[in-house]
C-alpha positions in Angstrom: 172.2 -98.5 151.4 169.8 -101.0 153.0 170.6 -100.3 156.5 169.9 -96.8 156.3 166.5 -97.2 155.1 165.2 -100.5 157.7 166.8 -98.0 159.6 164.7 -94.8 158.7 161.8 -97.5 158.3 161.8 -98.3 161.5 162.4 -94.5 163.1 159.0 -93.4 161.2 157.2 -96.8 162.7 157.7 -96.0 166.0 157.3 -91.7 165.7 154.0 -92.7 165.1 152.8 -94.8 167.4 154.0 -92.5 169.9 152.2 -89.8 169.3 149.3 -91.4 172.0 151.7 -90.8 174.4 151.3 -86.7 173.8 148.3 -84.5 174.5 146.6 -84.3 170.9 145.6 -86.4 168.1 145.7 -85.8 165.4 143.7 -86.6 162.3 146.5 -87.5 160.2 148.4 -90.3 163.0 145.5 -91.1 163.7 144.7 -92.7 160.3 149.1 -94.1 159.5 148.8 -95.9 162.7 145.6 -97.4 162.3 147.0 -98.5 158.3 149.7 -99.3 160.0 147.3 -102.2 162.7 145.6 -102.9 159.8 147.8 -104.3 157.3 149.5 -106.3 160.4 146.4 -108.2 161.2 145.1 -108.7 157.6 148.4 -109.7 157.4 149.0 -112.4 159.6 145.2 -113.5 158.8 146.2 -114.3 154.9 149.3 -116.0 156.0 147.6 -118.6 159.0 144.9 -118.8 155.9 146.8 -120.4 153.7 149.3 -122.3 156.1 146.4 -123.6 156.7 144.4 -124.3 153.1 148.4 -126.1 152.7 148.3 -128.7 156.0 144.3 -129.6 155.0 142.3 -126.9 151.9 139.9 -125.5 153.2 138.5 -127.6 156.4 141.6 -126.5 157.6 141.2 -123.0 156.7 137.4 -123.3 158.5 138.7 -124.5 162.1 142.0 -121.4 161.7 138.9 -119.2 161.0 136.8 -120.4 164.0 139.0 -121.5 166.5 142.4 -119.7 165.9 141.4 -116.4 163.8 140.7 -114.6 167.2 143.9 -115.3 168.1 145.4 -112.7 165.5 143.5 -110.0 167.3 144.4 -111.4 170.5 148.0 -111.2 169.7 147.4 -107.8 168.2 145.9 -106.3 170.5 147.6 -107.1 173.1 150.9 -105.4 171.2 149.0 -102.2 171.1 148.4 -102.1 174.9 144.8 -99.9 175.8 145.7 -97.1 173.7 144.5 -99.4 170.4 143.1 -102.0 169.7 141.3 -104.0 166.4 138.1 -106.5 165.7 136.4 -106.7 162.8 132.4 -105.7 162.0 130.6 -107.0 159.6 126.0 -106.3 159.3 125.8 -110.2 158.2 127.9 -111.6 160.7 128.8 -114.5 161.2 130.1 -114.5 165.3 128.2 -112.8 167.1 131.9 -111.4 168.1 131.3 -109.6 165.0 128.1 -108.0 165.4 128.8 -104.0 165.6 127.9 -101.9 168.0 124.4 -99.3 167.3 127.8 -96.0 166.6 129.4 -98.3 164.2 126.0 -99.7 161.8 125.9 -96.2 160.2 129.8 -96.5 158.7 129.4 -100.5 157.7 126.0 -99.0 156.4 127.6 -96.8 154.0 130.1 -98.1 153.0 127.6 -100.4 151.2 125.7 -97.2 149.6 128.7 -96.6 148.1 129.9 -99.6 146.9 125.9 -99.7 145.3 126.8 -96.1 143.9 129.1 -97.4 141.5 131.6 -94.2 144.2 134.6 -94.2 144.7 135.7 -96.2 147.4 137.6 -94.7 150.3 140.2 -96.9 152.4 139.5 -95.7 155.6 136.7 -93.9 157.3 137.6 -92.4 160.5 134.4 -91.5 162.8 135.2 -89.0 166.0 133.7 -90.8 169.3 135.4 -88.4 171.5 137.8 -85.7 171.9 140.2 -88.4 173.4 138.8 -91.8 170.6 139.3 -92.1 166.7 137.4 -95.7 164.9 139.1 -95.8 161.7 137.6 -98.3 159.3 138.7 -99.8 156.7 137.1 -102.3 154.3 137.3 -106.2 154.6 136.5 -106.7 150.1 136.3 -110.1 148.8 139.1 -110.5 146.1 140.0 -113.9 146.4 138.6 -117.9 146.2 138.9 -118.6 149.3 137.5 -115.7 151.3 134.5 -117.4 148.9 134.8 -121.0 149.3 133.0 -119.8 152.7 131.6 -116.2 152.4 130.3 -116.9 148.8 127.8 -116.5 147.4 125.2 -119.9 148.3 126.0 -121.6 145.3 129.5 -121.4 145.3 130.1 -121.7 149.4 131.9 -125.6 150.2 129.5 -127.5 151.6 131.0 -128.5 154.2 132.5 -125.2 155.5 129.5 -124.7 155.6 127.5 -127.4 157.7 130.9 -126.5 159.8 129.7 -123.3 160.5 126.0 -123.7 160.9 127.1 -126.3 164.0 129.1 -123.1 165.5 126.7 -120.4 164.5 123.5 -121.1 165.3 123.1 -117.6 163.3 125.3 -117.3 160.3 124.8 -115.1 158.2 127.7 -114.7 156.7 127.3 -115.7 153.0 126.2 -114.2 150.1 128.8 -111.8 148.9 130.5 -111.9 145.0 133.7 -110.5 144.4 134.2 -107.4 144.8 131.4 -106.9 148.0 132.2 -105.3 150.8 131.4 -108.3 153.7 132.3 -105.9 156.9 135.5 -103.4 158.1 137.8 -103.7 160.1 137.8 -101.1 162.6 141.1 -99.8 164.3 139.8 -97.8 167.2 143.0 -95.4 169.0 142.5 -93.1 172.1 144.4 -90.8 174.3 
């Protein structure tokens, strides 16, 4: 039974990516693909952060974020090729590479407004860029104590981590978040 379930799962995952070669992108396929890619990215990031924490605590986690987190993003982008790309963005970014593009700012502001309104928070917001391109935004929430050590409220941020980040990122604005806050988004771009 387990082998049958695994085969079905693999078939579904392969099928969800094969639509890219088709002539028309459907909203449902785009959303499913973005969800899969985002989960894979976040899972790898969390795993490596846990490994860094075990190896050397907050200092090692800080070093991982500065030096190695971009490698996971690059690995995912290379895996899926030119039709799918992933990145992280934030209005309060630390790394200038996480600065949103002009057409992405409104979506981040929408997440912020939804949160401040205590409204239902969507798992994804889909932006139609053109007939051949979609951007799918998934909010990044402050849910872990480890995230708060580097992105939390000023009085709770690890002082050594803050010092290290400020040495590397001159215009660091990646602080000030509390539990449940949305501090940015993972953006998956899917195109024909």
